[in-house]
C-alpha positions as CSV (number, residue, x, y, z in Angstrom):
1,M,148.6,32.8,-15.0
2,N,148.0,31.5,-11.6
3,Y,145.5,33.5,-9.5
4,P,144.5,33.0,-6.1
5,S,141.9,30.4,-5.7
6,F,139.2,32.9,-4.7
7,L,139.7,34.8,-7.9
8,N,139.9,31.6,-9.9
9,R,136.3,30.7,-9.0
10,D,133.7,30.3,-11.7
11,Y,130.6,32.0,-10.3
12,K,128.3,31.0,-13.0
13,S,129.1,27.4,-12.7
14,S,129.6,27.4,-8.9
15,P,126.9,25.8,-6.8
16,R,124.4,28.0,-4.9
17,R,125.5,29.4,-1.4
18,P,123.7,27.9,1.5
19,G,121.1,30.0,3.4
20,P,121.7,31.5,6.9
21,D,122.1,29.2,9.8
22,R,118.8,28.3,11.7
23,R,120.3,29.3,15.1
24,V,120.9,32.8,13.8
25,I,117.2,33.1,12.7
26,I,115.9,31.9,16.0
27,T,118.1,34.4,17.9
28,A,116.9,37.3,15.7
29,V,113.3,36.3,16.2
30,A,113.7,36.0,20.0
31,A,115.3,39.4,20.1
32,L,112.4,40.9,18.1
33,V,109.9,39.3,20.5
34,A,111.8,40.6,23.5
35,G,111.7,44.1,22.0
36,F,108.0,44.0,21.5
37,L,107.5,42.8,25.1
38,L,109.7,45.6,26.4
39,L,107.7,48.1,24.3
40,G,104.5,46.7,25.8
41,L,105.7,47.3,29.3
42,V,106.5,50.9,28.5
43,T,103.3,51.7,26.6
44,G,101.0,49.6,28.9
45,S,100.4,46.8,26.2
46,S,102.3,43.8,25.0
47,D,100.7,44.1,21.6
48,P,101.1,47.0,19.2
49,A,97.6,46.6,17.9
50,E,96.2,46.7,21.4
51,A,98.3,49.9,22.1
52,S,96.8,51.5,19.0
53,A,93.3,50.5,20.1
54,Q,93.8,52.0,23.5
55,A,95.1,55.2,22.1
56,A,91.9,55.6,20.1
57,A,89.7,54.6,23.0
58,P,88.1,57.3,25.2
59,P,89.8,58.2,28.5
60,Q,89.6,55.6,31.2
61,R,88.5,56.1,34.8
62,A,91.2,56.7,37.4
63,D,90.6,53.2,38.9
64,E,91.0,51.7,35.4
65,A,94.3,53.6,34.7
66,T,96.3,51.0,36.6
67,R,97.2,47.5,36.0
68,R,97.9,44.9,38.7
69,V,101.3,43.2,38.8
70,Y,102.8,40.8,41.4
71,I,105.7,42.1,43.3
72,P,107.2,39.1,45.2
73,L,108.0,39.6,48.8
74,R,111.0,37.5,49.4
75,L,111.8,36.2,52.8
76,P,115.4,35.4,54.0
77,G,116.5,32.1,52.5
78,Q,114.1,32.1,49.5
79,E,115.5,31.7,45.9
80,T,115.5,34.8,43.8
81,G,113.3,33.3,41.1
82,E,110.7,31.9,43.5
83,R,107.3,33.6,43.8
84,S,106.5,34.3,47.5
85,S,103.3,33.0,48.9
86,D,102.9,36.4,50.5
87,A,102.9,38.2,47.2
88,R,100.1,40.8,47.0
89,P,98.8,42.5,43.9
90,V,100.0,46.1,43.9
91,A,98.4,48.8,41.8
92,V,101.0,50.3,39.6
93,P,100.0,53.6,37.8
94,R,100.4,53.8,34.1
95,A,103.4,55.7,33.0
96,G,102.9,59.5,32.9
97,T,99.9,59.5,35.3
98,A,99.5,59.9,39.1
99,R,96.4,59.4,41.2
100,T,95.1,62.6,42.8
101,G,92.0,61.5,44.7
102,P,89.2,59.0,45.1
103,A,87.6,57.6,42.0
104,S,84.9,59.8,40.5
105,G,83.1,60.2,37.2
106,H,85.8,62.4,35.9
107,P,89.4,61.7,35.0
108,A,91.5,61.9,38.2
109,T,95.0,61.9,36.7
110,R,97.4,64.7,36.2
111,S,100.8,65.1,34.7
112,V,103.7,64.4,37.0
113,S,106.3,66.3,35.0
114,R,106.1,69.2,37.4
115,A,107.8,69.1,40.8
116,E,105.5,69.0,43.9
117,P,105.5,72.5,45.7
118,A,107.6,72.5,48.9
119,A,105.8,73.1,52.3
120,A,105.7,76.7,53.3
121,P,108.4,77.5,56.0
122,K,107.2,78.4,59.5
123,P,107.4,82.2,60.2
124,D,110.4,83.2,62.3
125,A,109.2,84.3,65.8
126,G,112.4,86.2,66.3
127,A,115.1,86.2,69.0
128,W,114.9,87.7,72.6
129,L,117.6,89.9,74.0
130,E,117.9,90.7,77.7
131,H,119.4,93.6,79.7
132,R,119.8,93.6,83.5
133,V,119.7,97.2,84.7
134,R,123.0,98.2,86.3
135,P,123.8,101.1,88.7
136,G,124.2,104.2,86.6
137,D,122.3,102.9,83.6
138,S,120.1,105.3,81.6
139,L,117.3,104.4,79.2
140,S,119.3,106.0,76.4
141,A,122.3,103.7,77.2
142,I,120.1,100.6,77.5
143,F,118.3,101.2,74.2
144,S,121.6,101.9,72.5
145,E,123.1,98.6,73.8
146,L,120.0,96.7,72.6
147,E,120.3,98.5,69.3
148,I,116.8,100.0,69.4
149,H,117.7,103.6,70.2
150,S,115.6,104.9,67.4
151,H,112.5,103.5,69.1
152,L,113.1,105.2,72.5
153,R,111.2,108.4,71.8
154,P,107.9,106.9,70.4
155,I,107.9,104.3,73.3
156,L,108.3,107.0,75.9
157,A,105.5,109.0,74.3
158,L,103.0,106.2,75.0
159,K,100.8,107.0,78.0
160,G,101.8,104.9,80.9
161,A,105.0,103.6,79.4
162,G,107.2,106.7,79.8
163,K,106.6,107.0,83.6
164,A,107.1,103.3,84.2
165,L,110.4,103.1,82.2
166,R,111.8,106.2,83.8
167,A,111.5,104.6,87.2
168,I,113.8,101.6,86.4
169,Y,116.3,100.7,89.1
170,P,119.3,98.3,89.3
171,G,118.4,94.6,89.1
172,Q,115.4,94.9,86.9
173,L,115.2,93.1,83.6
174,I,114.3,94.6,80.2
175,R,113.6,92.1,77.4
176,V,113.4,92.9,73.7
177,R,112.3,90.7,70.8
178,K,113.7,91.2,67.3
179,Q,112.5,89.6,64.0
180,N,114.9,89.6,61.0
181,G,116.9,92.3,62.9
182,Q,113.9,94.6,63.4
183,F,112.5,95.6,66.8
184,R,109.1,93.9,67.4
185,E,108.4,93.8,71.2
186,L,109.6,95.1,74.6
187,V,108.8,93.5,78.0
188,Y,109.4,95.2,81.3
189,E,108.2,94.2,84.8
190,P,108.1,97.1,87.2
191,D,107.2,94.8,90.1
192,D,106.3,91.2,90.8
193,R,102.6,91.7,90.0
194,H,102.6,93.7,86.8
195,Q,104.1,93.4,83.3
196,L,104.4,96.2,80.7
197,R,104.6,95.2,77.0
198,V,105.2,97.5,74.1
199,V,104.4,95.9,70.7
200,R,105.5,97.4,67.4
201,D,103.1,97.1,64.4
202,G,104.7,98.8,61.4
203,D,105.1,102.5,62.4
204,H,102.7,102.2,65.3
205,Y,103.4,101.2,68.9
206,R,100.8,99.6,71.2
207,L,101.1,99.4,75.1
208,Q,99.8,96.4,77.0
209,Q,99.7,96.3,80.8
210,V,99.3,92.8,82.2
211,E,98.6,91.9,85.8
212,K,100.2,88.6,86.5
213,P,98.3,86.1,88.6
214,V,99.5,85.9,92.2
215,E,98.5,83.7,95.1
216,V,97.8,85.6,98.3
217,R,98.4,83.9,101.7
218,R,97.8,85.4,105.1
219,R,100.3,85.2,107.9
220,L,100.2,86.0,111.6
221,A,103.2,87.6,113.3
222,S,103.9,89.1,116.8
223,G,106.8,90.8,118.5
224,V,107.9,92.6,121.7
225,I,109.8,95.9,121.7
226,R,113.2,95.5,123.2
227,D,115.4,97.7,121.0
228,S,113.4,99.5,118.3
229,L,110.4,98.8,116.0
230,F,112.8,98.1,113.1
231,V,115.1,95.7,114.9
232,D,112.3,93.9,116.7
233,G,110.1,93.8,113.6
234,R,112.9,92.0,111.7
235,R,113.3,89.7,114.6
236,A,109.6,88.7,114.3
237,G,110.2,87.9,110.6
238,L,108.7,91.1,109.1
239,S,110.1,92.6,105.9
240,D,111.1,96.3,105.8
241,S,108.0,97.2,103.7
242,V,105.6,95.6,106.3
243,I,107.4,97.3,109.2
244,M,107.1,100.7,107.4
245,E,103.4,100.1,106.8
246,L,102.8,99.1,110.4
247,A,104.5,102.4,111.5
248,G,102.3,104.3,109.0
249,I,99.1,102.8,110.3
250,F,99.7,103.8,113.9
251,G,101.9,106.8,113.2
252,W,99.2,109.3,113.9
253,D,98.7,108.0,117.4
254,I,102.2,106.8,118.3
255,D,105.4,108.6,117.8
256,F,107.8,105.7,117.1
257,A,110.8,107.8,117.8
258,L,109.7,109.2,121.2
259,D,106.8,107.1,122.5
260,L,108.1,103.5,122.3
261,R,108.9,101.7,125.5
262,K,110.4,98.3,126.3
263,G,107.7,95.7,126.6
264,D,105.4,97.3,124.0
265,R,103.9,94.6,121.8
266,F,102.5,94.3,118.3
267,T,100.5,91.6,116.5
268,L,99.4,91.6,112.9
269,I,97.9,89.7,110.0
270,Y,99.5,90.5,106.7
271,E,99.6,89.2,103.1
272,E,102.4,87.2,101.5
273,L,102.5,86.9,97.7
274,Y,103.3,83.6,95.9
275,R,103.8,82.6,92.3
276,D,104.2,78.9,91.3
277,G,104.7,78.1,95.0
278,E,107.5,80.5,95.5
279,K,107.2,83.7,97.7
280,I,107.8,86.8,95.6
281,G,107.0,89.6,98.2
282,D,104.6,90.9,100.8
283,G,101.2,92.5,100.3
284,H,99.2,94.8,102.7
285,I,98.6,94.5,106.4
286,V,95.0,93.1,106.9
287,A,94.6,93.9,110.6
288,A,97.0,94.9,113.4
289,E,97.2,95.7,117.1
290,F,99.8,97.8,118.9
291,S,100.1,98.0,122.7
292,N,102.0,101.2,123.6
293,Q,102.5,102.2,127.3
294,G,99.6,100.1,128.4
295,R,97.1,101.4,125.8
296,D,95.9,99.2,122.9
297,Y,95.4,100.5,119.3
298,Q,93.7,98.3,116.7
299,A,93.3,98.8,113.0
300,V,91.5,96.9,110.2
301,R,92.0,97.4,106.5
302,Y,88.6,97.8,104.8
303,T,87.5,98.6,101.2
304,R,84.2,100.3,101.1
305,P,81.6,99.4,98.5
306,D,82.4,102.7,96.7
307,G,86.0,101.5,96.2
308,V,87.7,103.6,98.9
309,T,90.3,101.7,101.0
310,D,91.5,102.8,104.4
311,Y,92.4,101.6,107.9
312,Y,89.7,102.0,110.6
313,S,89.5,101.4,114.3
314,P,86.9,98.8,115.5
315,D,84.3,101.6,116.0
316,G,84.8,102.9,112.5
317,R,87.1,105.9,113.1
318,S,89.7,106.4,110.5
319,M,93.2,105.7,111.7
320,R,94.4,108.7,109.6
321,K,94.4,112.1,111.1
322,A,94.1,115.3,109.2
323,F,97.8,115.9,110.0
324,L,101.0,113.9,110.3
325,R,102.6,114.1,113.7
326,T,106.1,114.3,112.2
327,P,106.6,115.4,108.5
328,V,110.1,114.0,108.2
329,N,112.1,110.9,109.0
330,F,114.5,112.2,111.6
331,T,117.4,110.9,113.7
332,H,116.6,112.9,116.8
333,I,114.9,116.1,118.1
334,S,117.6,118.7,118.4
335,S,115.4,121.4,119.8
336,R,111.8,121.3,121.3
337,F,109.0,123.8,121.5
338,S,109.9,126.4,124.2
339,L,109.1,130.1,124.9
340,H,112.4,130.6,126.8
341,R,115.1,129.0,124.7
342,K,118.5,130.5,124.3
343,H,119.3,130.8,120.6
344,P,122.5,128.9,119.7
345,I,123.7,131.5,117.2
346,L,122.3,134.8,118.5
347,N,123.2,133.8,122.1
348,R,120.1,135.3,123.6
349,I,116.7,134.2,124.9
350,R,114.4,133.8,122.0
351,A,111.2,131.8,121.9
352,H,111.4,128.6,119.8
353,K,107.9,128.1,118.5
354,G,108.4,124.9,116.7
355,V,110.3,121.6,116.8
356,D,113.7,120.9,115.2
357,Y,114.0,117.5,113.6
358,A,117.7,116.6,112.9
359,A,118.1,114.6,109.7
360,P,120.7,114.2,107.0
361,R,120.9,116.9,104.3
362,G,118.5,116.0,101.4
363,T,116.0,114.0,103.5
364,P,112.5,114.5,102.0
365,V,110.1,116.8,103.8
366,K,106.4,115.9,103.5
367,A,103.3,118.0,103.7
368,A,101.7,117.3,107.1
369,G,98.2,117.5,105.6
370,D,96.2,118.4,102.6
371,G,96.5,122.1,101.8
372,K,97.6,125.0,99.6
373,V,101.0,126.6,99.2
374,I,100.7,130.2,100.4
375,F,104.5,131.0,100.7
376,K,107.7,129.7,99.1
377,G,111.0,131.6,99.4
378,R,113.5,133.0,101.9
379,K,112.4,134.4,105.2
380,G,115.2,135.9,107.3
381,G,116.9,133.4,109.7
382,Y,114.5,130.7,108.6
383,G,116.3,130.4,105.3
384,R,114.3,128.6,102.6
385,V,110.7,128.3,103.8
386,I,107.4,126.8,102.7
387,I,104.1,127.7,104.4
388,L,100.9,125.6,103.8
389,K,97.3,126.6,104.6
390,H,95.0,123.8,105.7
391,G,91.4,125.0,105.6
392,A,90.4,128.0,107.6
393,R,92.0,127.2,111.0
394,Y,95.3,125.5,110.4
395,S,98.7,126.3,108.9
396,T,102.2,124.7,109.0
397,L,105.7,126.1,108.3
398,Y,108.8,124.2,107.1
399,A,112.1,126.1,107.4
400,H,115.9,125.7,106.8
401,L,115.2,123.7,103.6
402,N,118.1,122.8,101.3
403,A,115.8,122.8,98.2
404,Y,112.2,122.8,97.1
405,S,110.3,120.1,95.2
406,R,110.0,121.1,91.5
407,R,106.2,120.7,91.7
408,I,105.7,123.2,94.4
409,R,104.4,126.6,93.4
410,V,102.6,129.3,95.3
411,G,98.9,128.6,95.0
412,S,99.4,124.9,94.1
413,R,97.5,122.2,96.1
414,V,99.3,119.5,98.0
415,K,98.3,116.1,99.5
416,Q,99.2,114.8,102.9
417,G,102.5,113.0,102.6
418,Q,103.5,114.7,99.4
419,V,107.2,115.7,99.2
420,I,107.5,119.5,99.2
421,G,111.2,120.0,100.0
422,F,114.4,118.6,101.4
423,V,116.3,119.0,104.7
424,G,119.1,121.5,104.8
425,M,120.7,124.2,106.9
426,S,119.8,127.5,105.1
427,G,119.4,130.6,107.3
428,L,120.6,130.6,110.9
429,A,121.3,126.9,111.5
430,T,124.2,125.0,113.1
431,G,123.4,121.7,111.3
432,P,121.0,120.1,108.8
433,H,117.5,119.9,110.3
434,L,113.9,120.7,109.7
435,H,112.2,123.5,111.7
436,Y,108.5,122.7,111.9
437,E,105.7,124.9,113.2
438,F,102.0,124.1,113.7
439,R,99.5,127.0,114.1
440,V,95.9,127.0,115.0
441,N,94.0,130.3,114.1
442,G,97.5,131.9,113.8
443,V,98.7,130.8,117.3
444,H,101.7,128.6,117.6
445,R,101.1,125.2,119.2
446,N,103.5,122.4,120.2
447,P,103.6,120.0,117.3
448,L,104.4,117.1,119.7
449,T,101.5,117.5,122.0
450,V,98.7,119.3,120.0
451,K,95.6,117.3,119.6
452,L,95.3,116.6,115.8
453,P,91.9,116.7,114.2
454,A,90.8,113.3,113.0
455,A,89.9,112.4,109.4
456,Q,86.3,111.6,108.5
457,P,84.9,108.4,110.1
458,L,83.4,105.5,108.2
459,P,79.9,106.5,106.9
460,A,77.1,104.9,109.0
461,K,75.7,103.0,106.0
462,Y,78.9,100.9,105.8
463,M,79.2,100.1,109.5
464,A,77.3,96.7,109.5
465,D,79.4,95.4,106.6
466,F,82.6,96.7,108.2
467,K,81.9,95.0,111.6
468,A,81.1,91.7,109.9
469,H,84.5,92.0,108.1
470,A,86.5,93.2,111.1
471,Q,85.4,91.0,114.0
472,P,86.8,87.6,112.7
473,L,90.2,89.3,112.0
474,L,90.4,91.0,115.5
475,S,89.4,87.6,117.1
476,Q,92.3,85.9,115.3
477,I,94.7,88.6,116.6
478,R,93.5,88.3,120.2
479,L,93.8,84.5,120.1
480,Y,97.3,84.7,118.6
481,R,98.4,87.3,121.0
482,R,97.3,85.2,124.0
483,T,99.0,82.1,122.6
484,T,102.3,83.9,122.0
485,V,102.2,85.6,125.5
486,A,101.5,82.2,127.1
487,E,104.4,80.6,125.3
488,A,106.8,83.5,126.2
489,T,105.9,83.3,129.9
490,R,105.9,79.5,130.2
491,P,108.7,78.3,132.5
492,D,111.4,76.2,130.9
493,Q,110.7,72.5,130.9
494,G,113.3,70.0,132.2
């Protein structure tokens, strides 16, 4: 039988098979060596025996836990296999360790298997919302629009906050800060010099009133009466607030509705308020002079060492009088004091023992002086009436009122200038006006001509300090007045 040759082979008699090829052995040995080398890089030693010895050795210092290797820094154009002359030894930590601080006598390594903690996020300061007050706005509507209506009642309950916020007017700004949707702070500026802040801390609210820094500059101004105090004051560059203060200072001596004449002159030093170089408003009049019908009146603002501030004449007399000459802002005098006037409604002669000041319905009526309310109610043809008692000698009557101030009660005390009622035409009246009477020891006197008692003068102990304060200001006014008069009378050149 013929079998394939490989089955026909006699193994016993066959020669011995040759050993493996030398090239295969060399390749295997090289692979084994490479494996040991790779293992040495991983474990930190190229020799297994060395690795075992290191495992049995005590812990090394942190500065011994690294080995130095060369990392070539190749420049452009260098071969990949070249060692750079700029190579520097770089400390490479052993696997599984990380340096945590300077070398010390204790191990300074820790496991790096845990992730580094992330930096704490910055707290959210919150977002600001703004509301510009519009005509017809109410606090309730504003707080609802800002979504803080639930905080309205506790904020208004804070002393000082409720009164200020209830006095808001169109154009003012209310700012609110919220954090994570929750109310944190409210900022309101009632004027250019003050700021009101309400800060919420949990269930509590804290009020902070801040006075903002303002630069005060002084300015001189002068004018001549040609039309009216208001018109000519504006022509001289004065604001409405300064004009009203000027009228208030000299209002006890000059009736600006009846006594002004063309050619009357005023000169004053007043304050202007600036912030960051920009004018934000006007302050007080520092000193002023008014020439009326050839007579000069001068006034200086002075704060006494005891904190009382008022306007005084150069000899220390208070510019205030115990009574206002006119207790209402009127348009004209519709009827004067007369004992033989024919009544416009009764059509018969009847003494008119007061002055009628015509004014629009609702115009505020002020108390002529400090006093006490002794009558409030209707009184025949007078209509709605209020009578005030001023000390032992003086009393004043206000008639034909449309309404009373809510604060006025019989027996209550009032201050000079306080609103006590409003102009109307109750009783026997042909139009809205205030009927005003002035009595001395129960006898009617003409309110337009009666000599009004003066307020208390400056105490003698303050006179030296007052004069040192007043003289430089009055000198500035005199010099400025002469300069402006000279310029006004100088003939045209050319």
